[in-house]
N, C-alpha and C positions, 0 to 999 in steps of 0.2 A: 222453738224454732231457731235453726241456725241462719245467721245471714254471712254473707261473705265478707263483710266488714269486720266480722269479730273473729275471723280466722287469721292465723299467724302466718306472714310468708315464709318463715323457717320452718323446716320439718320439726316433729317433735324430737326430745331428745332421745328417748327410745330408738325412734326411726334412725337418726343420727348416728347413736351408738352402733346400731345393726351396720349401717352402710360404712361407718369407719372400720369396723371388724372385716367387713368384706374388702374394703380398700386395701387395708394391712394385708390380708391375705394374697391379693394379687401383686402388690408390691413385693412380697415374700418370693411368689412364684416367678417375678420378673427378675430375681436376684439381687433384690434389697435385703440388707441386714439392718433389720428395725431396732433404733435405739429410743426408748422413750425417756427422756430428761427433763427437769424442770430447768427451763432456760431463761426464765423470767420475762417472757413476751417476745423472745428473739423469734424470728420466722423460721418455721420447719423448712428444713431442706436437705439436701443430699450431696454429698461428695463421693469421689472414688479415691480410695487409698488402698496402695498395693494390690490393685486389680479388683477391689471389693468396693460394691456400692453400698453406702451406709446412708439411710433415711434418719434424720433426726425428727422426732416428734416432741413437740414442746408441750408438756404436762400443764404449763400455766394457763394455756389457752383454752378457750370453752371447747367442747365437743364439736360444735358447729365449724369453730375455727380450725380445729384439726384435721375434720374430714376435707375442708377445702383446700388445706395444702397439702395432705397428701395425695389427693386427687390431682393437684397441680404437679406434684413430683412424679407421679405417674405418667402423666401427659407430657411431661418434659422428657422424659426417658423415652417415651416411644417417639416423641417428635425426633430426638437425637438419632435414634435408630432408623427412622425413616429418611434421613438426611441423604442427599444423592453422594455418593463417594468422590 
């Protein structure tokens, strides 16, 4: 019998990997160039250089942390695009 107290609040690693793959695909469709680098715990983020948006994903972070940060970058870009001129 499964009890709610035994369930982890975070998704399973496989579920998180699937979501991360989907989030990265969305980021690419939005125009990001995705760079996966070992950044030693630095925050994943994005910048624009030469008119290209580059999303840096820190491979030293857990899959869950990478997912959270990629989703945050997507939301930040969407929010920027929706700002009134």
